[in-house]
DODOKOL-387336 format. One record per residue: x, y, z of N, C-alpha, C, CB in turn. Coordinates in Angstrom, 3 decimals, always signed. Each point is the difference from the previous one (the first is absolute). Glycine has a CB too. Example, Ala and Ser with C-alpha at 12.3 -4.5 7.8 and 13.67 -1.06 7.14 Angstrom:
SITE        nc1        nc2        nc3       cac1       cac2       cac3        cc1        cc2        cc3       cbc1       cbc2       cbc3
SITE    +13.190     -5.690     +7.800     -0.890     +1.190     +0.000     +0.900     +1.200     +0.000     -1.892     -1.173     +1.246
SITE     +1.542     +2.223     -1.966     +0.820     +1.190     +0.060     -0.770     +1.090     +0.730     +1.184     -0.628     -2.145
end
This chain:
SITE        nc1        nc2        nc3       cac1       cac2       cac3        cc1        cc2        cc3       cbc1       cbc2       cbc3
SITE    +49.322     -0.737    -53.277     +1.086     +0.415     +1.047     +0.633     -0.997     +1.281     -1.277     +2.198     -0.594
SITE     +2.402     -1.912     +0.397     +0.603     -1.213     +1.041     +0.092     +0.325     +1.231     +1.267     -0.814     -1.484
SITE     -1.458     +0.331     +2.822     +0.133     +0.474     +1.330     +1.512     -0.906     +0.116     -2.989     +0.502     +1.065
SITE     +3.231     -1.525     -1.976     +1.049     -0.599     +0.253     +1.549     +0.291     -0.791     -2.025     -1.501     +0.644
SITE     +2.673     +1.966     -0.412     +1.382     +0.799     -0.611     +0.404     -0.848     -0.689     +0.784     +1.350     +1.586
SITE     -0.318     -1.406     -2.586     +1.046     -0.929     -0.766     +1.711     -0.068     +0.546     -1.716     +0.674     -2.161
SITE     +1.751     -1.547     +2.865     +0.837     -0.682     +0.779     +0.487     -1.367     -0.032     -0.906     +1.483     +0.965
SITE     +1.728     -2.057     -1.778     -0.022     -1.679     -0.431     +1.450     +0.020     +0.430     -1.830     -0.626     -2.327
SITE     +2.141     -0.367     +3.203     +1.299     -0.529     -0.045     +0.162     -1.311     -0.873     +0.254     +1.063     +2.263
SITE     +1.248     -1.555     -2.196     +0.005     -0.433     -1.416     +1.104     -1.248     +0.377     -0.573     +2.588     -1.660
SITE     +0.940     -3.354     +1.244     +1.087     -1.051     +0.811     +0.257     -0.701     -1.477     -1.015     -0.576     +3.023
SITE     +1.514     -0.747     -3.032     +0.692     -1.055     -0.376     +0.352     +0.347     -1.737     -1.294     -1.757     +2.107
SITE     +1.230     +1.356     -2.962     +0.136     +0.079     -1.415     -0.138     +1.601     -0.656     -0.999     -2.587     +0.074
SITE     +1.558     +2.960     -0.677     -0.287     +1.162     -0.785     -0.886     -0.228     -1.147     +2.084     +0.797     +0.682
SITE     -3.273     -0.356     -0.795     -1.367     -0.646     -0.774     +0.282     +0.091     -1.429     -1.791     +0.758     +1.728
SITE     +3.027     -0.007     -2.083     +0.292     -1.221     -1.532     +1.154     -0.554     +0.054     -1.080     +1.198     -1.680
SITE     +1.230     -1.975     +2.882     +1.042     -1.332     -0.258     -1.173     -0.939     +0.819     +3.176     +1.010     +0.073
SITE     -4.416     -0.833     +0.652     -0.469     -0.666     +0.370     -1.087     -0.852     -0.791     +0.917     +1.385     +1.618
SITE     -1.279     -2.988     -1.254     -1.327     -0.832     -0.557     -1.013     +0.624     +0.188     +0.696     -1.908     +0.367
SITE     -1.499     +1.953     +0.820     +0.129     -0.126     +1.169     -0.550     +1.404     +0.723     +1.929     -1.805     -0.514
SITE     -3.235     +2.533     +0.550     -0.176     +1.030     +1.384     -0.710     -0.575     +0.810     +0.044     +1.960     -0.947
SITE     +0.046     -1.455     +2.176     -0.929     -0.217     +1.297     -0.327     +1.247     +0.741     +1.012     -2.199     +0.313
SITE     -2.282     +2.870     -0.214     -0.306     +0.666     +0.489     -0.750     -0.504     +1.655     +0.197     +1.073     -2.652
SITE     +0.629     -0.109     +3.813     -0.520     -0.708     +0.874     -0.646     +1.004     +0.581     +1.451     -1.797     +0.171
SITE     -2.118     +1.698     +1.034     -1.824     +1.191     +0.777     +0.544     -0.386     +1.228     -2.902     -0.281     -1.483
SITE     +3.034     +1.055     +2.593     +0.380     -0.069     +0.965     -1.406     +0.220     +0.792     +2.537     +0.588     -0.665
SITE     -2.213     -1.312     +2.168     -1.442     +0.320     +0.867     +0.034     +1.366     +0.511     -0.276     -2.369     +0.860
SITE     -0.771     +2.121     -0.305     -0.691     +1.769     +1.049     +1.374     -0.053     +0.840     -3.406     -0.092     +0.696
SITE     +4.181     +1.059     -0.547     +1.057     +0.486     +1.133     +1.264     -0.341     -0.233     -1.505     -0.176     +1.570
SITE     +1.532     -0.721     -3.019     +1.491     -0.321     -0.476     +0.647     +0.906     -1.002     -0.590     -2.270     +0.365
SITE     +1.741     +1.633     -1.028     +0.436     +0.937     -1.017     +0.395     -0.982     -1.339     +0.951     +1.939     +1.949
SITE     -0.639     -1.279     -3.058     +0.474     -0.126     -0.974     +1.158     -1.176     +0.282     -0.826     +2.476     -0.747
SITE     +2.037     -2.199     +1.032     +1.127     +0.018     +0.711     +0.141     -1.690     +0.732     -0.285     +3.036     +0.388
SITE     -1.181     -3.204     +0.051     -0.285     -0.788     +0.829     -0.404     -1.311     -0.700     -0.495     +1.884     +1.518
SITE     -0.673     -1.672     -2.543     -0.835     -0.957     -0.768     +1.380     -0.082     -0.819     -3.020     +0.599     +0.015
SITE     +3.761     -0.078     -0.684     +0.848     -0.234     -1.040     +1.107     -1.120     +0.544     -0.471     +2.532     -1.026
SITE     +0.619     -2.651     +1.906     +1.178     -0.745     +0.807     -0.718     -1.407     +0.052     +1.136     +2.118     +1.657
SITE     -1.983     -2.270     -1.835     -0.632     -1.586     -0.256     +0.764     -0.433     -0.727     -2.143     +0.148     +0.110
SITE     +2.343     +0.405     -1.202     +0.764     -1.378     -1.405     +1.127     -0.581     +0.474     -0.446     +1.247     -2.176
SITE     +1.250     -0.418     +3.470     +0.877     -0.712     +0.497     -0.368     -1.888     +0.226     +0.612     +2.726     +1.051
SITE     -1.683     -3.089     -0.731     -0.708     -1.062     +0.165     -0.732     -0.143     -1.090     +0.037     +0.137     +2.167
SITE     -0.659     +0.759     -3.151     -0.585     -0.905     -1.053     +1.236     -0.135     -0.680     -2.512     +0.683     -0.247
SITE     +3.996     -0.246     -0.407     +0.950     -0.227     -0.385     -0.331     +0.224     -1.833     +0.758     -1.562     +2.525
SITE     -1.601     +2.384     -2.516     -0.381     +0.483     -1.804     +1.218     +0.712     -0.534     -2.691     +0.577     +0.299
SITE     +3.797     -1.274     -0.514     +1.599     +0.633     -0.683     -0.667     +0.568     -1.163     +2.139     -1.865     +0.628
SITE     -2.971     +2.048     -1.531     -0.291     +0.199     -1.473     -0.759     +0.819     -0.053     +0.308     -1.790     -0.705
SITE     -0.817     +2.495     +1.793     -0.890     +1.163     -0.173     +0.528     +1.185     +0.270     -1.621     -1.252     +0.458
SITE     +1.292     +2.322     -0.655     -0.218     +1.478     +0.688     -1.377     +0.292     +0.661     +1.547     +0.859     -1.776
SITE     -1.192     -0.795     +3.054     -0.493     +0.266     +1.214     -0.705     +1.865     +0.070     +2.115     -2.244     +1.008
SITE     -3.499     +1.676     -0.850     -0.578     +1.593     +0.584     -1.197     -0.140     +0.925     +0.609     +1.215     -2.251
SITE     -0.576     -0.013     +2.825     +0.031     +0.398     +1.503     -0.943     +1.438     +0.244     +2.674     -1.160     +0.234
SITE     -4.017     +1.345     -0.891     -0.610     +1.947     +0.479     -0.424     -0.148     +1.432     -1.358     +0.944     -2.469
SITE     +1.959     +0.013     +3.175     -0.125     +0.260     +1.471     -1.357     +0.647     -0.244     +2.612     +0.332     +1.054
SITE     -3.508     -0.595     -0.013     -1.168     +0.734     -0.025     +0.537     +0.994     +1.437     -2.120     -2.085     -1.322
SITE     +1.359     +3.790     +0.887     -0.137     +0.639     +0.392     -0.454     -0.104     +1.923     -0.118     +0.473     -2.918
SITE     +0.986     -0.242     +3.746     -0.535     -0.174     +1.313     -0.165     -1.705     +0.093     -1.345     +2.625     +0.088
SITE     +2.019     -3.296     -0.619     +0.025     -1.264     +0.704     -1.015     -0.718     -0.715     +0.756     +0.794     +2.260
SITE     -1.787     -0.254     -2.684     -1.161     -1.035     -0.183     -1.106     +0.256     -0.991     +0.420     -0.429     +2.265
SITE     -0.745     -0.432     -3.204     +0.066     +0.161     -1.252     -1.642     +0.261     +0.269     +2.352     -1.499     -1.289
SITE     -3.358     +1.640     +1.576     -1.688     +0.536     +0.078     +0.004     -0.252     +2.023     -1.609     -1.299     -3.319
SITE     +0.616     +2.223     +3.782     +0.006     +0.420     +1.480     -0.563     -0.798     +0.726     +0.005     +1.957     -0.412
SITE     -0.890     -2.506     +0.148     -0.966     -1.408     +0.580     +0.151     -1.555     -0.213     -1.482     +1.664     -0.341
SITE     +0.651     -2.231     +0.660     +0.446     -1.586     -0.317     -0.634     +0.123     -1.049     +0.237     -1.479     +1.991
SITE     +0.380     -0.095     -2.647     -0.367     -0.258     -1.467     -1.184     -0.492     -0.274     +1.996     -0.342     -0.338
SITE     -3.014     +0.198     +1.869     -0.897     -0.202     -0.297     -1.251     +0.788     +0.154     +1.301     -1.626     +0.154
SITE     -1.156     +2.768     -0.215     -0.797     +1.466     +0.533     -0.603     +0.311     -1.600     +1.939     +1.284     +2.396
SITE     -2.580     -0.384     -2.511     -0.898     +0.404     -0.802     +1.073     +0.754     -0.532     -2.390     -0.152     +1.012
SITE     +2.475     -0.268     -2.693     +1.186     +0.634     -1.331     -0.030     +1.892     +0.383     -0.890     -2.314     -2.665
SITE     -0.539     +2.349     +2.937     +0.325     +1.653     -0.232     +0.887     +0.518     +1.330     -2.534     +0.514     -1.424
SITE     +2.648     -1.379     +2.351     +0.461     +0.624     +1.129     +1.939     +0.169     -0.107     -2.576     -1.210     +1.465
SITE     +2.468     +0.316     -2.094     +2.028     -0.488     -0.265     -0.197     +1.341     -1.248     +0.893     -3.848     +0.244
SITE     -1.479     +4.677     -0.881     +0.255     +0.742     -1.432     +0.347     +1.016     +0.929     -1.640     -0.717     -2.246
SITE     +2.688     +1.779     +1.253     +0.838     -0.367     -1.153     +0.850     -0.893     +0.145     -0.202     +1.808     -0.624
SITE     +0.751     -2.116     +1.834     +1.120     -0.933     -0.042     +0.112     -1.085     -0.425     +0.260     +0.867     +1.278
SITE     -1.036     -1.940     -1.765     -0.665     -0.668     -0.741     +0.616     -0.022     -1.246     -1.802     +0.403     +1.251
SITE     +1.296     +0.336     -2.151     +0.057     +0.393     -1.761     +1.107     +0.781     +0.401     -2.567     +0.168     -1.391
SITE     +3.050     -0.113     +2.077     +1.820     +0.767     -0.231     +1.112     -0.947     +0.277     -0.675     +2.339     +0.944
SITE     +0.378     -2.846     -0.490     +0.534     -1.504     +0.321     +0.403     -1.161     -1.067     -1.471     +0.527     +1.834
SITE     -0.343     -0.977     -2.737     +0.217     -0.361     -0.898     +0.227     +0.639     -1.187     -0.810     -1.220     +1.190
SITE     +0.652     +2.117     -1.245     +0.387     +0.802     -1.073     +1.762     +0.350     -0.202     -2.619     +0.971     +0.446
SITE     +3.752     -0.834     +0.368     +0.979     -0.089     +0.509     +0.366     -1.544     -0.383     -0.485     +2.000     +1.739
SITE     -0.342     -2.730     -1.656     +0.575     -1.565     -0.498     -0.308     -0.281     -1.108     -0.127     -0.915     +1.800
SITE     -0.981     +1.643     -2.536     +0.273     -0.270     -1.151     +1.003     +0.944     -0.964     -2.175     -1.089     +0.523
SITE     +2.293     +1.819     -0.098     +1.422     +1.345     -0.576     +0.856     -0.892     +0.107     -0.296     +2.515     +0.919
SITE     +1.000     -3.212     -0.007     +0.968     -0.587     +0.834     +0.446     -1.348     -1.496     -1.305     +0.683     +3.386
SITE     +0.069     -1.332     -3.433     -0.382     -1.683     -1.048     -0.149     +0.805     -1.706     -2.152     -1.908     +2.358
SITE     +1.930     +2.945     -2.456     +0.017     +0.989     -1.445     +1.375     +0.053     -0.451     -1.893     +1.635     +0.665
SITE     +2.566     -0.926     +0.663     +1.435     +0.660     -0.240     +0.792     -1.171     +0.081     -0.274     +2.356     +1.023
SITE     +0.431     -3.839     -0.243     +0.333     -1.222     -0.421     -0.020     -0.224     -1.500     -0.792     -0.645     +2.129
SITE     -0.206     +0.626     -2.538     -0.514     -0.982     -1.575     +0.446     +1.259     -0.648     -2.505     -1.895     +0.225
SITE     +3.042     +3.172     -0.459     +0.630     +0.700     -0.567     +1.426     -0.025     -0.410     -1.662     +0.757     +0.902
SITE     +2.215     -1.564     +0.503     +1.349     -0.146     -0.276     +0.054     -1.753     -0.044     +0.962     +2.592     +1.285
SITE     -1.541     -3.207     -1.743     -0.007     -1.277     -0.498     -0.494     -0.986     +0.277     +1.249     +0.649     -0.346
SITE     -1.409     -0.392     +1.391     -0.683     -1.450     +1.439     -1.709     +0.309     -0.159     +2.370     +0.198     +2.629
SITE     -2.615     -1.537     -3.861     -1.136     -0.073     -0.352     -1.145     -0.360     +1.493     +1.257     -0.709     -2.689
SITE     -2.411     +0.777     +2.599     -0.390     -0.508     +1.025     -0.341     -1.259     +0.617     -0.265     +1.715     -0.553
SITE     +0.278     -2.672     -0.636     +0.524     -1.372     +0.810     +1.528     -0.303     +0.404     -1.878     -0.911     -1.291
SITE     +2.312     +1.620     +1.329     +1.315     +0.436     +0.936     +0.578     +0.623     +0.987     -0.056     -0.271     -1.320
SITE     -1.317     +0.239     +2.039     -0.187     +0.961     +1.479     -0.806     -0.090     +0.586     +0.730     +1.315     -0.525
SITE     +0.120     -1.732     +1.757     -1.123     -0.946     +1.076     +0.100     +1.329     +0.944     +0.562     -3.266     -0.029
SITE     -1.498     +2.730     +0.853     -0.729     +1.366     +1.354     +0.390     -1.286     +1.545     -3.260     +1.793     -1.848
SITE     +3.599     -1.158     +2.500     +0.220     -0.176     +1.586     -0.406     +1.241     +1.071     +2.008     -1.499     -0.867
SITE     -3.072     +0.708     +1.803     -0.708     +0.876     +0.538     -0.098     -0.210     +1.636     -1.153     +0.176     -2.351
SITE     +1.459     +0.307     +3.381     -0.357     -0.072     +1.174     -1.287     +0.511     +0.805     +2.163     -0.116     -0.414
SITE     -2.947     -0.572     +0.534     -1.259     +0.863     +0.787     -0.808     +0.932     -0.401     +1.159     -0.282     +1.342
SITE     -1.244     +1.762     -0.858     -0.247     +1.160     -0.858     +0.223     -0.330     -1.933     +0.987     +1.557     +2.593
SITE     +0.327     -1.575     -2.560     +1.167     -0.403     -1.486     -1.205     -1.645     -0.372     +3.857     +1.010     +1.130
SITE     -4.022     -1.211     -0.248     -0.274     -1.617     -1.018     -1.552     +0.266     -0.090     +1.993     -2.234     +1.066
SITE     -2.763     +3.100     -0.405     -1.393     +0.497     -0.723     -0.024     +0.684     -1.146     -0.711     +0.150     +1.904
SITE     +1.635     +0.839     -1.516     +0.339     +1.016     -1.512     +0.190     -0.797     -1.021     +1.205     +1.771     +0.984
SITE     +0.177     -2.659     -1.048     +0.219     -1.206     -1.295     -0.883     -0.687     -0.756     +1.473     -0.389     +1.137
SITE     -2.894     +0.007     +0.069     -0.662     -1.073     -0.324     -1.167     +1.344     -1.195     +0.421     -2.439     +2.904
SITE     -0.354     +3.196     -1.958     -1.206     +1.120     -0.605     -0.117     +0.369     -1.304     +0.215     +0.943     +1.849
SITE     +1.308     -0.300     -2.042     +0.565     +0.475     -1.057     +0.064     -1.315     -1.025     +1.315     +1.998     +1.430
SITE     -0.449     -2.946     -1.524     -0.555     -1.158     -0.720     -1.059     -0.797     -0.756     +1.142     +0.370     +1.213
SITE     -2.208     +0.244     -0.122     -1.130     -0.533     -0.457     -0.639     +1.406     -1.061     -0.360     -1.940     +2.499
SITE     +0.516     +2.871     -2.212     -0.749     +1.460     -0.817     +1.324     -0.015     -1.265     -1.381     +2.035     +2.604
SITE     +2.601     -3.115     -2.560     +0.617     +0.336     -1.048     +0.507     -1.241     -0.585     +0.442     +2.201     +0.853
SITE     -1.478     -3.163     -0.987     +0.417     -1.066     -0.164     +0.532     -0.696     -1.515     -1.456     +0.148     +2.080
SITE     +2.234     -1.394     -1.971     +1.007     -0.086     -0.841     +1.137     -1.062     +0.371     -0.641     +2.364     -0.483
SITE     +1.132     -3.064     -0.615     +1.005     -0.580     +0.337     +1.275     +0.254     +0.165     -1.289     -0.875     -0.641
SITE     +1.364     +0.711     +2.686     +1.083     +0.664     +0.842     +1.051     -1.235     -0.137     -1.556     +1.677     +1.874
SITE     +2.924     -1.442     -1.874     +0.391     -1.085     +0.656     +0.149     -1.078     +1.425     +0.480     +1.313     -1.672
SITE     -1.208     -0.269     +2.424     -0.624     -0.657     +1.197     -0.047     +0.994     +1.330     +0.921     -2.357     -0.990
SITE     -1.980     +1.865     +1.805     -0.236     +1.356     +1.249     +0.198     -0.940     +1.170     -2.049     +1.913     -1.066
SITE     +2.257     -1.650     +2.128     +0.161     -0.137     +1.353     -0.962     +1.290     +0.862     +2.660     -1.224     -0.603
SITE     -3.562     +0.716     +1.287     -0.760     +0.839     +0.872     +0.402     -0.484     +1.751     -2.152     +0.242     -2.220
SITE     +2.903     +0.320     +2.719     +0.562     -0.903     +1.515     -1.461     +0.550     +0.347     +3.239     +0.043     +0.913
SITE     -4.113     -0.476     -0.031     -0.562     +0.480     +0.596     -1.199     +1.270     -0.744     +2.177     -1.024     +1.567
SITE     -3.236     +0.717     -2.062     -0.852     +0.944     -1.005     -1.030     -0.784     -0.541     +1.859     +1.411     -0.694
SITE     -2.573     -0.266     +0.255     -1.603     -0.561     -0.696     -0.232     +1.453     -0.614     -1.344     -2.078     +1.984
SITE     +0.935     +2.151     -2.921     -0.753     +1.091     -1.083     -0.935     +0.951     +1.114     -0.296     -1.924     -2.510
SITE     +0.088     +3.324     +2.222     +0.138     +0.842     +0.588     -1.292     +0.532     -0.256     +2.377     +0.081     +0.051
SITE     -3.444     -0.125     +1.568     -1.111     +0.985     -0.101     -1.309     -1.116     +0.887     +0.941     +1.629     -2.899
SITE     -1.566     -0.571     +3.500     -0.987     -0.460     +0.453     -0.550     -1.210     +0.124     +0.001     +1.677     -0.481
SITE     -0.618     -0.981     -1.409     -0.811     -1.461     -0.461     +0.540     +0.237     -1.808     -2.896     -0.196     +2.176
SITE     +3.382     -0.559     -2.372     +0.842     -0.306     -1.400     -0.736     +0.449     -0.865     +1.091     -1.890     +0.449
SITE     -0.719     +2.975     -1.341     -0.113     +0.337     -1.237     +0.141     -0.583     -0.907     +0.317     +1.251     +0.683
SITE     -0.864     -2.250     -1.202     +0.100     -1.097     -1.310     +0.657     +0.418     -1.463     -2.211     -0.850     +1.065
SITE     +1.166     +2.507     -1.505     +0.317     +0.644     -0.763     +1.224     +0.471     +0.014     -1.921     +0.188     -0.081
SITE     +2.804     -0.401     +0.964     +1.216     +0.980     -0.247     +0.831     -1.360     -0.678     -0.007     +2.292     +2.342
SITE     -0.366     -3.418     -1.887     +1.011     -1.043     -0.438     -0.726     -0.741     -1.060     +1.238     -0.262     +2.261
SITE     +0.072     +0.352     -3.505     -0.293     -0.570     -1.592     +1.408     -0.549     -0.472     -1.984     +1.908     -0.740
SITE     +1.894     -2.967     -0.209     +1.403     +0.101     -0.517     +0.254     -1.714     +0.186     +0.910     +2.926     +0.836
SITE     +0.305     -3.249     -1.643     -0.388     -1.078     +0.196     +1.809     -0.208     +0.515     -2.707     -0.614     -1.865
SITE     +2.979     -0.435     +2.764     +1.419     -0.175     +1.133     +0.824     -1.350     -1.434     -1.501     +0.250     +3.885
SITE     +0.504     -0.637     -4.669     +0.770     -1.104     -0.415     +1.084     -0.590     +0.356     -0.860     +0.705     -1.218
SITE     +0.906     -0.951     +2.527     -0.025     -1.515     +0.955     +1.368     +0.834     +0.847     -0.909     -2.918     -1.958
SITE     +1.364     +3.878     +2.567     +0.708     +0.649     +0.433     -0.191     -0.393     +1.612     -0.012     +1.686     -2.148
SITE     +0.839     -2.600     +2.155     +0.746     -0.581     +1.587     -0.135     +1.384     +1.298     +2.351     -1.773     -1.654
SITE     -3.860     +1.810     +2.265     -0.097     +0.784     +0.724     +0.255     -0.784     +1.566     -1.496     +1.458     -1.929
SITE     +2.154     -0.619     +2.865     +0.108     -1.168     +1.357     -0.436     +1.207     +1.164     +2.478     -2.105     -0.802
SITE     -3.847     +1.301     +1.551     -1.151     +1.450     +1.129     +0.963     -0.692     +0.990     -3.428     +0.591     -0.534
SITE     +3.929     +0.007     +1.994     +0.204     -0.798     +1.062     -0.988     +0.764     +1.226     +2.681     -0.873     -0.918
SITE     -2.738     +0.319     +1.915     -0.617     +0.688     +1.315     +0.378     -0.635     +1.260     -1.924     +0.627     -1.271
SITE     +1.612     -0.180     +2.440     +0.050     -0.965     +0.857     -1.710     -0.295     +0.673     +2.894     +0.779     +0.419
SITE     -2.704     -1.089     +0.843     -1.717     -0.641     +0.222     -0.114     -0.247     +1.494     -0.273     -1.464     -2.381
SITE     +0.177     +2.240     +2.735     -0.944     +1.643     -0.185     +0.936     +0.851     -0.634     -1.463     +0.070     +2.237
SITE     +1.584     +0.827     -2.577     +1.220     +1.129     -0.346     -0.909     +1.351     +0.271     +1.643     -1.432     -2.173
SITE     -0.807     +2.431     +2.785     -0.616     +1.044     +0.241     -0.581     +1.085     -0.383     +0.930     -0.861     +0.764
SITE     -0.666     +0.806     -2.252     -0.192     +0.831     -0.972     -0.756     -0.909     -1.544     +2.319     +1.615     +1.358
SITE     -1.653     -2.248     -1.510     -0.555     -0.900     -1.037     -0.929     -1.575     -0.003     +2.066     +1.354     -0.607
SITE     -3.346     -1.406     +0.841     -0.685     -1.224     +0.188     -0.281     -0.791     -1.061     -0.800     +0.977     +1.627
SITE     +0.928     -2.321     -1.186     +0.064     -0.693     -1.325     -1.100     +0.049     -1.106     +1.246     -1.358     +1.393
SITE     -2.665     +1.428     -0.623     -0.698     +0.141     -0.970     -0.079     +1.124     -0.931     -0.834     -1.317     +1.334
SITE     +1.991     +2.485     -1.438     +0.093     +0.613     -0.847     +0.888     -0.410     -1.125     -0.710     +1.358     +1.593
SITE     +1.589     -1.714     -0.947     +0.721     -0.987     -0.741     -0.269     -1.395     -0.962     +0.874     +1.067     +1.802
SITE     -2.019     -1.174     -1.346     -0.357     -0.919     -1.146     -1.104     +0.228     -0.641     +1.004     -1.478     +0.977
SITE     -1.487     +2.310     -0.812     -0.749     +1.141     -0.910     +0.815     +0.450     -1.301     -1.056     +0.955     +2.227
SITE     +1.747     -0.433     -1.806     +1.535     +0.465     -1.192     +0.445     -1.096     -0.865     +1.183     +1.488     +1.758
SITE     -1.039     -2.709     -1.164     +0.547     -1.261     -0.817     -1.365     -0.064     -0.370     +2.173     -1.386     +1.130
SITE     -3.161     +0.979     -1.344     -1.204     -0.194     -0.695     +0.195     +1.002     -1.160     -1.522     -0.761     +2.074
SITE     +1.082     +2.214     -2.090     +0.051     +1.141     -0.940     +1.543     -0.642     -0.801     -1.464     +2.458     +1.745
SITE     +2.715     -2.684     -1.217     +0.749     +0.248     -0.753     +0.224     -1.393     -0.882     +0.818     +2.000     +1.571
SITE     -1.156     -2.921     -1.102     -0.513     -1.351     -0.797     -0.695     +0.244     -1.384     -0.423     -1.053     +2.299
SITE     -0.806     +1.978     -1.650     -0.682     -0.138     -1.004     +0.353     +1.264     -1.441     -1.787     -1.246     +2.124
SITE     +2.747     +2.086     -1.726     +0.495     +0.438     -0.969     +1.518     -0.873     -0.093     -1.542     +2.424     +0.232
SITE     +1.651     -3.467     -0.098     +0.870     -0.970     -1.237     +1.800     +0.164     +0.798     -1.947     +0.898     -3.031
SITE     +1.911     -0.948     +4.276     +0.678     +0.237     +0.669     +0.793     -1.749     +0.713     -1.616     +2.801     +0.083
SITE     +2.697     -3.060     +0.320     +0.086     -1.323     +0.628     +0.077     +0.554     +1.331     +1.159     -1.568     -1.780
SITE     -1.216     +1.419     +2.165     -0.126     +1.107     +1.635     +0.491     -1.820     +1.525     -3.544     +2.853     -1.237
SITE     +3.968     -2.618     +2.155     +0.358     -0.794     +0.995     -0.601     +1.124     +0.911     +2.204     -1.644     -0.795
SITE     -2.748     +0.748     +2.291     +0.141     +0.812     +0.404     +0.183     -1.261     +1.323     -1.126     +2.469     -1.618
SITE     +1.598     -1.248     +2.938     +1.114     -1.106     +0.992     -0.475     +0.592     +1.431     +2.629     -0.336     -1.720
SITE     -3.005     +0.002     +2.537     -0.455     +0.441     +1.247     +0.928     -0.404     +1.122     -2.272     -0.099     -0.889
SITE     +2.270     +0.715     +1.656     +1.054     -0.591     +0.977     -0.516     +0.538     +1.912     +2.357     +0.303     -2.544
SITE     -3.550     -1.767     +2.559     -0.148     +0.312     +1.187     +1.143     +0.676     +1.619     -1.673     -1.795     -1.554
SITE     +1.061     +2.942     +2.170     +0.736     +0.298     +0.881     +1.515     +0.804     -0.450     -1.424     -2.041     +1.113
SITE     +1.291     +2.219     -2.795     +0.909     +1.087     +0.177     +0.339     +1.628     +0.134     +0.078     -1.855     -0.754
SITE     +0.812     +2.317     +1.191     -0.204     +1.361     +0.592     +0.132     +0.788     -1.314     +0.995     -0.329     +2.560
SITE     -1.330     +1.542     -2.813     -0.071     +0.849     -1.165     +1.030     -0.084     -0.471     -1.338     +1.329     +0.570
SITE     +2.541     -1.400     -1.277     +1.289     -0.412     -0.568     -0.115     -0.959     -0.941     +0.999     +0.498     +1.875
SITE     +0.176     -0.053     -3.028     +0.736     -1.493     -0.534     +1.286     -0.612     +0.616     -0.837     +0.760     -2.109
SITE     -0.228     -2.408     +1.998     +0.890     -0.914     +0.179     +0.762     -0.578     -0.861     -1.187     -0.155     +1.322
SITE     +2.306     -0.563     -0.891     +0.538     -0.428     -0.977     -0.463     -1.239     -1.016     +1.470     +1.083     +1.515
SITE     -2.275     -1.706     -0.729     -0.987     -1.226     -1.017     -0.385     +0.771     -1.013     -1.147     -1.530     +1.701
SITE     +0.244     +2.874     -1.236     -0.888     +0.678     -1.102     +1.237     +0.587     -1.009     -2.387     +0.797     +1.720
SITE     +3.919     -0.765     -2.023     +0.957     +0.587     -0.173     +0.605     -1.186     -1.154     +0.125     +1.578     +2.549
SITE     -0.246     -2.229     -1.969     +0.168     -1.576     -0.644     -1.051     -0.695     -1.168     +0.902     -0.332     +2.468
SITE     -2.493     +0.333     -1.970     -0.836     +0.226     -0.816     -0.094     +0.783     -1.193     -0.545     -0.542     +1.743
SITE     +1.051     +2.067     -1.407     -0.021     +0.466     -0.923     +0.558     -0.120     -1.137     -0.499     +0.764     +1.378
SITE     +2.194     -1.027     -0.873     +0.711     -0.400     -1.047     -0.102     -1.393     -1.007     +1.175     +1.440     +1.557
SITE     -1.914     -2.244     -1.035     -0.695     -1.319     -0.210     -0.973     +0.277     -0.959     +0.334     -0.908     +2.219
SITE     -1.537     +1.849     -2.190     -0.798     -0.169     -0.722     -0.287     +1.318     -1.159     -0.681     -1.709     +2.017
SITE     +1.354     +2.651     -1.366     -0.109     +0.869     -1.140     +1.407     +0.717     -0.318     -2.545     +0.344     +0.601
SITE     +3.587     -0.719     -0.144     +1.004     +0.479     -0.740     +1.026     -1.282     -0.797     -0.236     +2.222     +1.843
SITE     +0.104     -2.930     -1.238     +0.689     -1.737     -0.752     -1.139     -0.522     -1.112     +1.250     -1.127     +2.648
SITE     -1.772     +1.710     -2.696     -1.374     -0.195     -1.112     +0.270     +0.943     -1.091     -1.932     -0.516     +1.775
SITE     +3.088     +1.315     -2.107     +0.333     +0.863     -0.565     +1.323     +0.006     -0.993     -1.354     +0.724     +1.873
end
């Protein structure tokens, strides 16, 4: 059962003429329109762009470090929404290995949680300030092989929402699932997406395809 309504903003190329797809997941209090505009900086001009809008601008109610049960049913609803979107993109002719993910903050956490529960060879993943979700991580949720999917995770140190310890814990799990993970920590950086992070994403994730 959804708590999120299916409301997906699109941009970029029509899917039937695109080489890639990018799924953008916004942060708490933000919007699909905000996050999809990041492509002006990423400059992936051969892609169809998709950005789901969270109901009430939040994917789940509490911190990503809260017990998972406290963030239900919103978390499962958000994961199901992404799963449906991925399946729809694949059904229209763009395979999983041509699908990128880009998320910020709450959207970055959701991105990492989705791909880790649905591991496979993706085009690439960028989690701007994020980590896997839960007070304690349930390793039984994560299985499969990323087949060296490039994944970039960033955060500030300290960050008010995403501790470096959870970023490093997430990196270890993803690497054990055969992902090619890069982590970048920015001392004293505000809770935002910096120009340096965008350039790193272009270099490590987008230009490697």
